[in-house]
C-alpha positions in Angstrom: -22.0 69.2 12.6 -24.1 67.1 10.2 -22.1 65.1 7.6 -23.4 64.6 4.0 -22.5 61.5 2.2 -22.0 61.8 -1.6 -22.4 58.6 -3.7 -21.2 58.5 -7.2 -22.7 55.6 -9.0 -20.9 53.9 -11.9 -22.5 51.2 -14.1 -20.3 48.8 -16.0 -21.8 47.3 -19.2 -20.4 43.9 -20.3 -20.8 43.0 -24.0 -21.6 39.4 -24.7 -20.5 38.0 -28.1 -23.2 36.9 -30.2 -21.0 33.8 -31.2 -20.7 32.5 -27.7 -21.0 28.7 -27.6 -21.0 25.9 -25.0 -18.9 22.8 -25.8 -19.8 19.8 -23.6 -17.3 17.5 -21.9 -17.1 14.4 -24.1 -13.9 12.7 -23.0 -12.5 12.1 -19.6 -9.2 10.4 -19.0 -8.2 9.8 -15.3 -4.7 8.9 -14.3 -3.7 7.0 -11.3 -1.2 9.7 -10.2 -4.1 12.2 -9.4 -4.6 14.2 -12.6 -7.3 14.0 -15.2 -7.5 15.0 -18.9 -10.8 16.6 -20.0 -11.9 17.3 -23.5 -14.7 19.4 -24.9 -15.9 18.7 -28.4 -18.5 20.3 -30.6 -19.6 22.3 -33.7 -19.1 26.1 -34.1 -20.1 28.4 -37.0 -18.2 31.5 -38.0 -16.4 33.4 -35.3 -17.2 31.8 -31.9 -16.1 32.4 -28.4 -16.3 30.2 -25.2 -15.7 30.9 -21.7 -14.6 28.2 -19.1 -14.7 28.9 -15.4 -12.1 27.2 -13.2 -11.1 27.3 -9.6 -8.3 29.7 -9.0 -6.0 27.0 -7.8 -6.6 25.1 -11.1 -5.6 27.9 -13.5 -1.9 27.0 -13.4 -2.7 23.5 -14.6 -4.9 25.0 -17.4 -2.2 27.4 -18.6 0.3 24.5 -18.5 -1.8 21.9 -20.5 -4.5 23.7 -22.5 -4.9 22.2 -26.0 -7.1 24.0 -28.6 -7.9 22.5 -32.1 -10.0 24.0 -34.8 -10.4 21.2 -37.4 -12.4 23.1 -40.1 -9.8 25.5 -41.4 -10.3 28.1 -38.7 -7.7 29.6 -36.4 -7.3 30.1 -32.6 -7.3 33.4 -31.2 -5.2 34.3 -28.2 -6.6 32.9 -24.9 -7.4 35.7 -22.5 -8.0 35.7 -18.7 -7.5 38.1 -15.8 -4.1 37.9 -14.4 -3.6 37.1 -10.8 -1.8 40.4 -10.3 -1.9 42.2 -6.8 -4.7 44.7 -6.8 -2.5 47.7 -6.0 -0.3 46.8 -9.0 -3.4 46.6 -11.3 -4.8 49.9 -10.0 -1.4 51.6 -10.7 -2.0 51.1 -14.4 -5.0 53.4 -14.5 -4.8 57.1 -14.9 -7.0 57.8 -12.0 -5.5 56.3 -8.8 -8.2 55.1 -6.4 -6.3 52.2 -4.7 -6.3 54.2 -1.3 -10.2 54.8 -1.4 -9.8 58.7 -1.7 -12.7 61.0 -0.5 -14.5 63.0 -3.1 -12.3 66.1 -2.5 -9.2 64.1 -2.9 -10.5 62.4 -6.0 -11.4 65.8 -7.5 -7.9 67.0 -6.8 -6.5 64.0 -8.7 -8.9 64.8 -11.6 -7.5 68.4 -11.8 -7.7 69.5 -15.5 -10.7 67.3 -16.3 -13.9 68.6 -17.7 -16.8 67.9 -15.5 -20.5 68.6 -14.9 -21.4 69.2 -11.3 -24.9 69.5 -9.9 -25.1 71.1 -6.4 -27.9 73.0 -4.7 -28.1 75.2 -7.9 -28.1 74.5 -11.6 -25.6 72.4 -13.1 -22.0 73.7 -13.6 -19.8 72.6 -16.6 -16.2 73.4 -16.5 -12.6 72.3 -15.9 -11.4 71.4 -12.5 -8.8 74.0 -11.5 -8.1 72.7 -8.0 -9.4 71.9 -4.5 -8.8 74.0 -1.5 -9.8 74.1 2.1 -11.9 76.9 3.4 -13.4 77.8 6.8 -16.7 79.3 8.1 -17.9 80.4 11.5 -21.0 78.5 12.5 -22.0 79.9 15.9 -19.0 79.3 18.2 -17.5 76.5 16.0 -15.4 76.8 12.9 -16.3 74.5 10.1 -13.6 73.4 7.6 -14.7 72.1 4.3 -13.2 71.4 0.8 -14.1 73.6 -2.1 -13.5 72.5 -5.8 -12.7 75.4 -8.1 -14.0 75.0 -11.6 -13.1 77.1 -14.6 -16.3 77.8 -16.6 -17.1 80.1 -19.6 -18.3 82.8 -17.1 -15.1 82.4 -15.0 -14.0 80.5 -11.9 -16.7 79.1 -9.8 -16.2 77.6 -6.4 -18.4 74.8 -5.3 -18.4 73.3 -1.7 -17.7 69.6 -2.0 -20.4 68.6 0.7 -23.1 70.4 -1.5 -22.3 68.3 -4.6 -25.2 66.0 -5.4 -23.9 64.6 -8.7 -20.8 64.7 -10.8 -20.2 63.5 -14.3 -16.9 63.2 -16.2 -17.3 64.7 -19.7 -14.2 62.7 -21.1 -15.7 59.3 -21.9 -12.1 57.7 -22.0 -11.5 58.9 -18.5 -14.9 57.7 -17.4 -14.1 54.3 -18.8 -10.7 54.3 -17.0 -12.5 55.0 -13.6 -15.1 52.3 -14.5 -12.4 49.7 -15.3 -10.6 50.4 -12.0 -13.8 50.0 -10.0 -14.4 46.7 -12.0 -10.9 45.5 -11.0 -11.7 46.2 -7.3 -15.0 44.3 -7.6 -13.5 41.3 -9.3 -10.7 41.1 -6.7 -13.3 40.3 -4.1 -14.1 37.0 -5.9 -11.0 34.9 -5.7 -12.7 31.6 -5.9 -13.0 31.2 -9.7 -11.4 32.6 -12.8 -12.8 32.7 -16.4 -10.7 31.6 -19.4 -11.9 33.1 -22.7 -11.4 31.1 -25.9 -12.1 32.4 -29.4 -12.3 30.3 -32.7 -12.1 32.5 -35.9 -13.3 31.1 -39.2 -16.2 30.7 -41.6 -18.9 28.1 -41.8 -19.6 25.1 -39.5 -16.7 23.1 -38.2 -15.5 20.9 -35.4 -13.4 22.2 -32.5 -12.1 20.7 -29.4 -10.7 22.1 -26.0 -8.6 19.8 -23.8 -6.8 20.4 -20.4 -5.5 18.7 -17.3 -6.8 19.2 -13.8 -6.0 17.7 -10.4 -8.5 15.0 -9.6 -8.9 12.4 -6.9 -6.9 9.2 -7.6 -9.2 6.5 -9.2 -9.2 3.2 -7.2 -9.9 -0.4 -7.9 -11.5 -3.1 -5.7 -12.1 -6.7 -6.6 -14.4 -9.6 -5.6 -12.9 -13.0 -6.0 -15.2 -16.1 -5.7 -13.7 -19.6 -5.2 -16.2 -22.0 -6.7 -17.0 -25.5 -5.6 -15.0 -27.0 -8.4 -12.0 -24.9 -7.4 -12.3 -22.5 -10.3 -12.0 -18.7 -9.6 -14.2 -15.9 -10.9 -13.0 -12.3 -10.6 -15.1 -9.2 -10.6 -13.3 -5.8 -10.6 -14.7 -2.2 -10.1 -13.2 1.2 -10.7 -14.1 3.8 -8.1 -14.3 7.3 -9.7 -15.1 10.7 -8.2 -16.3 13.7 -10.2 -15.2 16.6 -7.9 -15.3 19.1 -10.8 -18.0 21.8 -11.3 -19.3 20.2 -14.5 -21.6 17.2 -14.9 -20.1 14.3 -17.0 -23.0 13.4 -19.3 -22.4 10.4 -21.6 -18.7 11.0 -21.7 -16.1 8.6 -23.1 -14.0 7.5 -20.1 -10.6 5.9 -19.9 -8.8 5.0 -16.6 -5.1 4.9 -16.9 -2.6 3.3 -14.5 1.0 4.1 -14.3 3.1 7.0 -13.0 3.6 9.7 -15.6 5.6 12.7 -14.3 3.2 15.5 -13.3 4.0 18.7 -11.5 2.6 22.1 -10.8 4.2 25.4 -12.0 3.1 28.9 -11.1 2.3 30.3 -14.5 -0.7 32.3 -13.3 1.1 34.7 -11.0 2.8 37.6 -13.0 6.5 37.7 -12.5 8.4 40.9 -12.7 12.2 40.7 -13.4 14.6 43.0 -11.6 16.2 45.6 -13.8 19.1 47.7 -12.5 19.0 51.4 -12.6 21.7 52.9 -14.8 22.5 56.6 -14.4 22.3 58.9 -17.5 25.5 59.4 -19.1 26.6 63.1 -19.1 29.5 64.1 -21.2 32.4 65.4 -19.0 35.5 67.3 -19.8 37.9 65.7 -22.2 41.4 65.1 -20.7 44.5 64.3 -22.7 44.6 60.5 -23.2 47.5 58.1 -22.6 48.0 54.9 -24.5 49.2 51.6 -23.2 50.9 48.7 -25.0 48.4 46.8 -27.3 47.4 43.3 -26.3 46.1 42.2 -29.6 43.3 43.6 -31.6 39.9 42.2 -30.6 36.7 44.0 -31.3 33.0 43.6 -30.8 31.9 43.1 -34.4 28.9 40.9 -34.9 26.7 42.1 -32.1 25.7 40.2 -28.9 25.5 36.4 -29.5 24.9 36.6 -33.3 21.2 37.4 -33.2 21.3 38.3 -36.8 18.2 36.4 -37.9 14.9 35.3 -36.4 14.4 33.3 -33.1 14.4 30.0 -35.0 10.7 29.2 -34.1 9.2 26.4 -36.0 5.7 26.4 -37.4 2.8 26.1 -35.1 0.6 23.0 -35.1 -2.3 23.0 -37.4 -5.1 25.2 -36.1 -2.9 26.9 -33.5 -2.0 30.6 -33.7 1.5 31.3 -34.8 3.8 34.0 -33.5 2.3 36.6 -36.0 -1.2 36.2 -34.6 -4.3 34.2 -35.2 -4.5 35.1 -38.9 -0.8 35.2 -39.6 1.0 33.1 -42.1 2.0 30.5 -39.5 -1.8 29.7 -38.7 -2.0 26.7 -40.9 -5.4 25.3 -42.0 -6.6 21.7 -42.1 -7.3 20.3 -45.5 -10.3 18.2 -44.3 -13.0 18.6 -41.8 -13.6 15.9 -39.2 -16.8 14.6 -37.8 -17.7 14.9 -34.2 -17.1 11.1 -33.8 -13.5 11.6 -35.0 -12.9 14.0 -32.2 -13.9 11.7 -29.3 -10.8 10.3 -27.7 -8.4 12.6 -29.6 -5.7 11.4 -27.1 -5.6 8.3 -29.2 -7.6 6.2 -26.5 -10.3 4.4 -28.6 -13.2 3.0 -26.6 -13.6 -0.7 -27.6 -16.4 -2.5 -25.8 -15.9 -5.9 -24.1 -17.7 -8.0 -21.5 -17.8 -6.0 -18.2 -17.4 -2.4 -19.1 -13.9 -1.9 -20.2 -11.2 -2.9 -22.8 -7.5 -2.8 -21.8 -4.8 -1.4 -24.0 -1.2 -0.3 -23.6 -0.7 3.5 -23.9 3.1 4.0 -24.2 4.5 2.9 -20.7 1.0 3.1 -19.3 -2.1 0.9 -19.3 -5.7 2.0 -19.7 -9.2 0.7 -19.1 -11.3 2.2 -21.9 -14.9 2.1 -20.7 -17.0 0.7 -23.5 -20.4 2.6 -22.6 -20.7 6.2 -22.2 -20.5 7.3 -18.5 -22.7 9.8 -16.7 -21.6 11.2 -13.3 -23.0 14.3 -11.9 -20.8 17.1 -10.4 -19.6 16.3 -6.8 -20.8 12.7 -7.3 -19.0 9.3 -7.4 -19.5 6.1 -9.2 -18.4 2.5 -9.2 -17.8 1.2 -12.8 -17.4 -2.5 -13.6 -14.1 -3.2 -15.4 -13.6 -7.0 -15.0 -16.2 -9.8 -14.9 -14.7 -13.2 -15.8 -13.0 -16.4 -14.7 -9.4 -16.5 -13.7 -6.9 -19.2 -13.4 -5.4 -20.1 -10.0 -5.3 -22.6 -7.2 -5.7 -22.6 -3.4 -2.5 -22.8 -1.4 -1.2 -22.1 2.1 1.5 -19.6 2.5 3.9 -19.6 5.4 6.3 -16.9 6.3 7.6 -16.1 9.7 7.4 -12.3 9.1 3.6 -12.7 8.7 2.8 -15.3 11.3 5.3 -17.3 13.4 3.0 -20.3 14.0 0.4 -20.7 11.2 0.5 -20.3 7.4 -2.0 -18.1 5.7 -4.9 -19.3 3.5 -4.0 -17.9 0.0 -4.4 -18.3 -3.7 -2.0 -18.4 -6.6 -3.5 -16.2 -9.3 -2.6 -16.4 -12.9 -3.7 -13.3 -14.9 -5.6 -14.8 -17.8 -8.0 -11.9 -18.2 -5.9 -10.2 -20.9 -6.2 -7.0 -18.8 -3.7 -5.3 -16.6 -5.0 -5.7 -13.0 -4.2 -2.5 -11.2 -3.4 -3.0 -7.5 -6.3 -3.0 -5.0 -8.2 -4.7 -2.3 -9.7 -8.1 -3.0 -12.7 -9.5 -1.0 -12.5 -13.3 -1.2 -15.6 -15.5 -1.0 -15.1 -19.2 -0.5 -17.9 -21.9 -0.2 -20.6 -19.2 -0.5 -19.3 -17.3 2.5 -17.0 -14.4 3.1 -13.4 -15.8 3.5 -11.3 -12.7 4.1 -9.6 -9.7 2.5 -6.4 -9.5 0.5 -4.3 -7.0 -1.3 -3.2 -7.4 -4.9 -0.2 -5.6 -6.4 -0.2 -4.6 -10.0 -0.5 -7.8 -12.1 0.3 -7.6 -15.9 -1.3 -10.1 -18.2 0.1 -13.6 -18.1 2.0 -13.1 -14.8 1.3 -14.9 -11.5 0.9 -13.5 -8.0 0.1 -14.9 -4.5 -2.6 -13.3 -2.3 -3.2 -14.2 1.4 -6.7 -13.5 3.0 -6.9 -15.6 6.3 -4.9 -17.5 8.9 -4.8 -21.3 8.3 -5.4 -22.6 11.8 -5.4 -26.2 10.3 -1.6 -26.2 10.0 1.0 -25.6 12.6 4.7 -24.9 11.9 7.6 -25.1 14.3 10.8 -23.4 13.2 14.3 -24.3 14.5 17.5 -22.6 13.5 21.1 -23.7 13.8 24.4 -22.3 12.5 28.1 -23.4 12.5 31.3 -22.3 10.9 34.3 -24.6 10.1 37.6 -24.1 8.3 37.9 -25.8 5.0 41.3 -24.7 3.9 44.6 -23.1 5.2 47.3 -21.7 3.0 50.3 -19.3 3.5 51.1 -16.7 0.9 54.3 -14.6 1.6 53.8 -14.7 5.3 50.1 -14.2 5.2 47.9 -17.1 6.5 44.8 -17.3 4.4 42.1 -19.2 6.3 39.0 -20.1 4.3 36.0 -21.2 6.4 32.5 -22.1 5.6 29.5 -20.5 7.5 26.3 -22.5 7.3 22.8 -21.8 8.5 20.1 -24.5 8.8 16.4 -23.8 9.2 14.1 -26.7 10.0 10.4 -26.3 9.4 8.3 -28.9 11.1 4.8 -28.8 9.5 1.8 -30.7 11.1 -1.7 -30.9 9.7 -4.8 -30.9 12.0 -7.3 -31.1 9.1 -8.8 -33.8 6.8 -7.8 -31.9 3.7 -4.7 -32.0 1.6 -2.6 -28.9 1.9 -0.2 -27.4 -0.6 2.2 -25.4 1.6 4.5 -22.7 0.1 7.2 -21.9 2.6 8.9 -18.5 2.1 12.4 -18.2 3.3 14.6 -15.1 3.3 17.3 -15.1 0.5 20.5 -13.6 2.0 23.0 -11.8 -0.1 26.2 -13.8 -0.8 24.6 -17.0 0.7 24.1 -20.0 -1.5 21.4 -22.7 -1.3 22.8 -26.0 -0.3 19.6 -28.1 0.4 17.1 -28.4 -1.1 19.1 -28.2 -4.3 16.4 -26.1 -6.1 13.6 -24.0 -4.7 10.1 -24.3 -6.3 10.3 -20.6 -7.0 12.7 -17.7 -6.4 12.3 -14.0 -6.1 14.7 -11.2 -5.6 14.7 -11.7 -1.8 12.8 -15.0 -1.2 13.1 -18.7 -1.7 9.8 -20.5 -2.1 9.6 -24.3 -1.3 6.5 -26.4 -1.9 5.5 -29.1 0.6 2.5 -31.4 0.1 1.0 -32.0 3.5 -1.3 -35.0 3.7 -4.4 -34.9 6.0 -3.4 -35.3 9.7 0.2 -35.9 8.7 3.6 -34.3 9.5 6.4 -33.2 7.1 9.8 -31.7 7.7 11.6 -29.2 5.4 15.2 -28.5 6.0 16.7 -25.5 4.3 20.5 -25.1 4.5 22.5 -22.2 3.2 26.2 -21.6 3.2 28.7 -18.7 2.8 32.5 -19.0 2.3 34.5 -16.5 4.4 38.1 -15.8 3.9 40.3 -14.4 6.8 43.8 -13.0 6.4 46.3 -13.3 9.2 49.7 -11.5 9.0 52.0 -14.0 10.7 54.5 -11.3 11.6 52.0 -9.8 13.9 50.2 -13.0 15.0 50.7 -14.0 18.6 51.3 -17.5 19.8 47.6 -18.2 20.8 46.3 -17.4 17.2 49.0 -19.5 15.7 48.3 -22.4 18.0 44.6 -22.0 17.2 45.3 -22.7 13.5 47.7 -25.5 14.3 44.8 -27.4 16.0 42.6 -27.0 12.8 41.4 -30.3 11.4 42.0 -29.2 7.9 45.6 -28.0 8.2 48.0 -29.6 5.7 51.4 -31.1 6.8 53.2 -28.3 4.9 51.3 -25.5 6.6 51.7 -27.2 9.9 55.4 -27.5 9.4 55.8 -23.8 8.5 53.7 -22.7 11.5 55.7 -25.0 13.8 58.9 -23.6 12.5 57.7 -20.2 13.3 56.8 -21.3 16.8 60.2 -23.0 17.3 62.1 -19.9 16.1 60.0 -17.7 18.4 60.7 -20.0 21.3 64.4 -19.8 20.7 64.2 -16.0 20.4 62.2 -16.0 23.6 65.0 -18.0 25.3 67.7 -15.6 24.3 65.5 -12.8 25.5 65.3 -14.4 28.8 69.1 -14.9 29.0 69.6 -11.2 28.2 67.3 -10.3 30.9 69.1 -12.5 33.4 72.5 -10.8 32.6 70.8 -7.4 32.6 69.6 -8.1 36.1 73.0 -9.2 37.2 74.7 -6.1 35.9 72.2 -4.1 37.8 72.7 -6.0 40.9 76.6 -5.6 40.7 76.2 -1.8 40.2 74.0 -1.5 43.2 76.5 -3.6 45.3 79.5 -1.4 44.1 77.7 1.7 45.1 77.1 0.4 48.6 80.7 -0.6 49.0 82.0 2.8 47.8 79.8 4.6 50.4 81.2 2.4 53.2 84.8 3.0 52.1 84.3 6.7 52.4 84.0 6.2 56.2 87.1 3.9 56.6 90.8 4.5 57.0 92.7 3.4 53.8 95.1 1.5 56.0 92.4 -0.6 57.7 91.9 -4.3 57.0 88.3 -3.7 56.0 89.2 -1.1 53.5 91.7 -3.5 51.9 89.0 -6.2 51.8 86.5 -3.8 50.0 89.1 -3.0 47.4 89.7 -6.7 46.7 85.9 -7.2 46.4 85.4 -4.3 43.9 88.2 -5.6 41.8 86.5 -9.0 41.6 83.2 -7.4 40.8 84.6 -5.4 38.0 86.0 -8.4 36.4 82.5 -10.2 36.7 80.8 -7.0 35.4 82.9 -6.9 32.3 82.3 -10.6 31.7 78.5 -10.4 32.1 78.3 -7.3 29.9 80.2 -9.1 27.2 77.8 -12.0 27.4 74.8 -9.7 27.2 76.1 -8.0 24.2 76.8 -11.3 22.5 73.2 -12.4 23.3 71.7 -9.2 22.0 73.5 -9.7 18.8 72.2 -13.2 18.6 68.7 -12.0 19.3 68.9 -9.4 16.6 70.1 -12.0 14.1 67.5 -14.6 15.1 64.7 -11.9 14.8 66.0 -10.9 11.4 66.1 -14.4 10.2 62.6 -15.2 11.5 61.1 -12.1 9.7 62.8 -13.0 6.5 61.6 -16.7 6.9 58.0 -15.4 7.4 58.1 -13.0 4.6 59.3 -15.6 2.1 57.1 -18.4 3.4 54.7 -19.8 0.7 52.8 -23.0 1.4 49.8 -24.1 -0.7 
């Protein structure tokens, strides 16, 4: 069987507004957190429209930050764009469903009731689609099944085999436009890379307008060149590295580079969101039953509606030139009283470009800092550029910086920089040149005007440092407060830095030492500088000489000893302390004496307890032997006498034990009371 393919061609005509304009990018502001603000400025006349094309992933930022301004009395029409709705959901909105790519017979069945003009192998037939059915024909030994569309015409019902249709036209123009729009939606869904944003400015006469928005951009970076001159003076040259990764050329734009960390985030505003709505069954009146009434709990009604939405939504007026809630031409669309020139529009984010030597002027912008580039900047799309921002002398001096965490044997060649440029120096890499040659690389943290910072760029092999550490702890005071021994001791740490010069040059060594929490500096009395976690000590090291820096820190530590629980070893340890007072020593010695006395009584109790046990065991042995003897025998009589004597001894020893136990209890009670009330300063 030979298949015939029927192609239905649809042409979509796009109308282009006669007022379409192109507004160039005139202002670029790049932030150090990876976003950029772009502004288009220009002149429009009458009603004008503008289309901006963006990468799909950038549309969310556009919808979040787009700023439109018409400064000549015009108004802003709603911004339109194609939503990022799933294609099946878009196609569901059309009256002719084609999401499943239906064959012609299935499509005609869905067009049932529509008026069409069909051209087949005969003359054209005009009528209304009645339906589509399947028919069969015998072709030789085979049975051919095909679809037939039945059309109601003025002459009656005409059946046309779908495979014989050469062309088909929908008479209803609205239905034809619906089908055309559905096909356009399918075509546009294939291009997901870019999306168009359509802007409209409504008004009369020529006037100035601007369009601004935020986009994700590469972080702009800084790098510096620092030259140490023969006279010791410093010269700093700074460059900003900027990348234009957008799809537009930046031609003669006003550029500002802003450092800081403004909060910036992404939000999915482009993807349509559909809220869940519960399905509520239709209420059908039922049979009325006799009601019963309970006890009233206090009258409380629903008067006043839900939440008191008696008035409007409380929306304030829109900014000048922006469309209000009633539309672009509504009463909330206010007009500007004056027209502004193109020059007034440049840098509308209040970042004036003021020229200085190099290429940038610095200024504070809220909590941020910006470099406003003095001359217009041109950077092509997908191109990068280095822009000079600093080119002037800088105050500072050469030093050597020693820190064990950096190098355990040698200090680092470094510089103390004083920011006298008047600009905020953003953090970045510094290439240092000394004596006309490359000396090393360093890193600079953010440096505000007037502040100082050290940088290190090479190992100083001309100086060696040996470090020795020592620590000790000693008691400085002992007191007793209600039976608690309070021992105050002082921990001390000593670090000795032995510095030795192997060069013929004078060295200014800055020694960095860790600053420990709760430790106080004992020697030297004052550091040259102090940071949150470091002490800095300055040592002038003469050529071929040696110097020693001793840094001592101390920390008081207090220990508490409950004397009721303290054993003899611990008490003897404090008795041997060199700082113990006579009063504290006497108190501790009394405790020791009483404990010795109690220990003696305990020992006597143990002796008597052992004797009682011994007597008991001996009596048990005698009684077992007596069971084997005749009561009239001499040995039996001897055992009776011995048992009598042992009973007397047993009673005496037990009485002594009981007396000793009472004494032990009393001594213990007296000791505990003595300790609890012992107070010695």
